[in-house]
Each structure stands twice: as structure tokens, then as C-alpha cells.
N, C-alpha and C positions, 0 to 999 in steps of 0.2 A: 779298495772296494767300499770300506766303511765310509771313506770321505764321499763317495758317489752317492751312497745311501743317505747319508746325512743331507748331501745337497739336494737331493730329491724330496726327502721329507721336509726340508726348509722351503723349498720352492712350493711344494703343496700346501704347507702352513700359511705362507704368504699369499697365494692364490685364494685360500679358503677366507683369509682375513679380508682380502679385497671383494671376494664374493658377499662375504658378510656386510661389508661396508655398501656394496651396491643394492643388496637387498634392503638394508635400512634405509638408504636413500629413496628407493622406490617406495618404501613404506609411508615415508614422509612426503611423497609428491601427490598432490591431488588435483582433480579436475572437477569444477563445480560448474553447473549448467544453470544459466540465468534466463528465466523466461519471463519478460516484462510485458504486460498486455498492451500498453501504448505509451508513447512519449508525451509527458507531461511533467512541470516542475515536481510535483510531490513524489510520483514513482521514480523520477530520474534521481531526486535526492535520496530516497531510500536504497536504490540499487548502488549508488556511489558510497553510501555509509556502509553497506554490507560488505562491499569489496575492500574498502579502506581498513575494516576491522579485520577481516581475514588475512589481507596483506601484511598488516601489522603483526598477526600472530605467526604466518608461515612464510612471509617473503616471496621469494621466487619459487618456492616449492608449491605454490597454489596457482593454477592457471583456470582462467573463466572463459567459458564459451556463452558470451552473451547475446541474446537474440531477442528482438521486439516483434510483437504479433501485429503491430499497427492497427490495434483495436479490434482484432477479428478472433473470437473465441475458437474457431475452427482452426486458425493458424497456431494457436497455442497448443492445441491437440498435436499438430505437426511437428512443433518444435519440441514438445516434451518427449513425443515418441522417438525422435532422433537422439535426446538425450539418453533415453533408455536403451536404445540400440548400441550407442557408443560406450556404454557402461560407465557413465560419470560417477563420482563419488557421493554427490549430493546435489539436490535440484532447488534452487530458489525460485519460488512462484509468485511474483509481484503482481498483486490484485487478484481479485476473487476468481474471475474465469481461469486465470492461469493456474491457480491452485486446484480448481475443479479438475481442469484437464490433466494435471500432474496425478491426481489422486486416482483418477481413472486409467492412468498409464502404466502406473507400478505400484505394488505394496511390499517393495523391497528396497529400493534405493530410498534413502532419507530425504523427506521433502520439508522445507521450511518455508511457510508463508510469509508474506509481509504486505502492509497496505490492506489487509483484509480485516472489514470491520467485526463480523461476527462468525465464528467458525461454525457454530451449530448451526447456523442458516446457511453458510456457504457450501457445507457438506452434507446438509440435511440430517443432522444428529439429534434425535429426540431427547437423548438423555445427556447431552453435552454438559460437563460439570467444570469445564475449565482445562482440561486434558483430553486431547483427541484420541491419543493411543495409537498402536500401529507404527506406521513409519512417517507420521505427520505432527509437526508443531509449528510454532512461529510466533509471529508478533501481530498485534491489533492496532489499528489506527483508531479505533473507537473513542471519541470524546463523549463527555457526558451529555446525552442528549436533552436532558431536562434542563440543563444549564444554558444550552444552545437556545432552547424556547424561552428561558428567562432573559436571556440577552435580547432576543426579538422584543420581548415585553417592554424591557428597559428602555429601549432604543425608541419603540413605537407603540407607546401605551395607548394612543387614540385609533389606532388602525383597526379595521374590523375583519377585513377578509385577508387571509393569507393563502398564497398559492403554493403549491407543493410541487416543484418541478424536478423531475428525475427520470431516469432512463428505466424502463420495465423490464428490460433485459438483464439487469444487474441486481441480484437477489438482495444484496447488503443495502443497495439504495432503498430498496422497497421496505426493508427492516427499519431504516432510519426514519423515512417519511412517516411510517405508520407510527412509531415511537413518538416522534415530535408533534405529530398532529394530536395525538392524545393529550400530550402535555399542553399544547396550545389551546386546545378545546377547555381544557380545566382553567385556563386564564382568561377565557371569555372570548376567544376568536372563532371565527367561522373558518374552516379550512376546506380547500378543494384540491384534488389531485389533479395534475397536469403531466400526465406520463407520456414520453415519446419511445419509440422502438429502437431508434438508432440516430445517427447525426443527420440523417436525411430529412427527417420530420422534426428536428429540434426548433428550427426557424418558426414553423407554422404553430406549434404548440407553445413556444415562448411567446409569440405575439398575442395568442389568446390569453395567455396567463397574465400578461402585463395588462390587458384591456380589463380584466375582471378582478385584479388584485390591488390591494393597497401596498402589500410586501409580499416579496418572494423568498421562499426559503429553498437552498439547493443542498442535498447532503454531499457526502465524499463520492461524487459520483464522476467515474472516469470519462464518461462522453461529455459530459459539461466541461470538466477540467481541461479537455482538448479542444474545446469550442467556445472558451469564454467571449471570444470577440463577438460572436453570434449573439449571445445573450446580453453582452453590454450594449451593442448597437441597437438592440430592441428595447431593453429595459431603461437605460440612461434617457434617451429622448422622450420616453413615456412619463418619466419622473417617478419610476417604481423602484425603490431601493431593494436589493439583494442581500439577504443573510446567507452566508456560505458555510459549508462543513468544514473547509480548511483553507489553508492560507493562500495556496496557489490560485484556486477559485476566486477567492476574495481579491487578489491582486488584479484579476482579469474582469471580474464583473460584479464584484460585491463590496459593500460598505463596511462590514464587519464580520469577524469569525471567532469561534473559540477552537483554538488550533494547537496541533502538536507539531514538533520538529520531525519531518520525516527523514532527515538525515540521521538524527539520533535514533529513530526507530529502526533504521537500516544497520546502524552500528549494532544495536541491541541484538538484530537478528544475525549479524556477521559473528557476534560473540557466542550465541547459541550455536552457530555452524562449527565454530572452533572446537567447542565442547563435543559435539557430535563426532567431528572427524578425530578427535582425540579419544574416542571410544566410549562416550557417554551414550546411555541408552535413551534415545529419542522418544521412545513409546512412553516414557515416564516424565517426559518434560512439558510443564504445563505451558499453556499459551501466555506470552507475557505482555503487558501493556504499557503505554506510555505514561511516565510518571508525572509530567507537567503539562499544563494546558495554559494558554496565554490569550487573553482578549486581545485582538488585534483590529486594526482599521485601515482601510484605504482613503488616505488623506484627501487625494485628488477627486475621487468620486464623491466622498462625503461633501466636499466644498461644493461640486457641481450640483449636487441635489439638496443642499443646505441642511444636511443632517449634521446635528451637534452630538460630538462624543465625549462621554466622561473623561475625566483625566487618567483613570487608572487602565485605559486602552493604549496599547504601544502601536505606533505607525509601521505599517509595512513598507519596507524598502522596494519600491517599485523600479524596476530597471527602465532607463530613459530608451 
């Protein structure tokens, strides 16, 4: 009888240990929802960096529900609402409309933004001090806008009129062109806004901008990034150079940029996600910024437009 009791107790102990292992494994298993606004080089690189960093931390214990909104902010809302319904452990919101949709969808599930320029503007925070608080943090792709203006002046000191081409539906694009406009006007340029509402009127607005400007500035605008061929097919034949807010846009239609590595930005966001999933309080995590900025140029387009580039610029590797 004693042997039977001992066997039962041993069996229960083993079962308990296995249950404990199962619970422990469950605790280390995570599902992360990724909502990316649209497909283009910069956002794609940020998403990849994010996934690589989390996979390095958790291996097969992390799975991704990756969805693309195809440039539609309403689709962002549909995507993040599905993440909330499915009870994901964390949401990556890649680009400003994705972050705005996620913030509206949940105040409980941790949200990390990436490829978001200014969190105070994106989330309408009057007292933003670097930490959003609540369930939101992330990384910013903001490059020094005064230095972008200085780059334009370095390359085109004799230009007079600068066209600011951007999507009016993107709050962070508006923020960037407002800031760059002020910096350029201090340098003596006359600046004009050329805002389009979506990709449908980009061609018409870009045509007007190219006919009225000596140089065009484009911020880190997702709509332009997805339609650089349209801009290039208008501006290059017109002989109007474009200064771009990031490398992907520059590779498609620009002559030069002061840009970050979006892959590295994604890696940084992934490391933040690992900290959150390991128990760190997201409400106390400050928004992080890219540490390095590089002057880059599009050699092919510079040659076509006769633009001379200083030696401290790095050529962008453009895919054939």
C-alpha cells in the first residue's frame, strides 16, 4: 500500500513538474502584431530589423502576425483591431497612421512605433517631453531638419525658390516641411508648399512644383516613398533636383539626403520590444532616436542633372 501511495505521489510530482514546464514555456511564448502602413524600402527595412532583433532574443518563442495596410489609414485601424481581438502580446506600429490607429484601438496592449518622426505631433500631445507614457513608446526616424536645409544650401546656394512637396494627410510630413521651411527662409530661400492629398493627385501637384521651383524638398513622406517613380519621371526631365528626407526616396527620385539606417532603427525597436516582453514598464520608456546620420547621394541622378557632390557624401547603392 505504501508503495502505491509513493507511486501516486511521484506521479503527481512529475505531472506537476511537467505542468510547471508547460506554464513556463507558455510564459515565454509571444505573439507580436505588426501593422505596416505601406510597402517601401524604409518601412520594409524597419520591420525586418525589428523581427531580426526579437528573433535573436526569443528564437522560435516569438511569432509575428505581419500585415500591410497598403497605404490606407482605415485599413490600419482594421488590422490593429484584429490584433486587439486576438490578444497579441505587443503591437509594432510602423509609420504614423499605424501608430495613430493602434493608440485609438487599445490602451492596454503595449504599442511600439517605428518610422514615426515626431510622437508629440503624431499623437497630438501638447506636453510631449520625450516619453509618451501609458502603453506607448518607440523609435523616431527624425533627422536634423536644420541640417537637411543646410545640405540643400550647400548643394544649391544659387537657387532661389524651393518647393516643399508632401502629403497633407501625413501629420509628420506637415511638421517636417514647416520646420524645413523656416530654416530655408533663414538661409534666404523663398519656399512654397505643394501639398497633395494622396497618390491620385501626386502627379499633378509634382508637375506644378517642378515648373515653379529651382529645387524640391521631400520629407520622410510615405506616399512619395511609395511613388518615387512618378516624382522622378516629372522632375528629372524638368531638370529640377530633389532633396529627400530619407535614403529610399533619394534612391528613387532624389539627388541627396541626410538619412538614417531604417534597418538599425527597426533593430533598436526590436530591442525595446524584448525589454517590454521581459517585463519592463513601457510607460517609463522614452522614445529613442537614431544615433547616426549620413550624407548620401544618388550618383546616377546627380550625373544626369549635372549636380556636383562634395567628397564627404556616400553614394547610395541603387539596385539595377
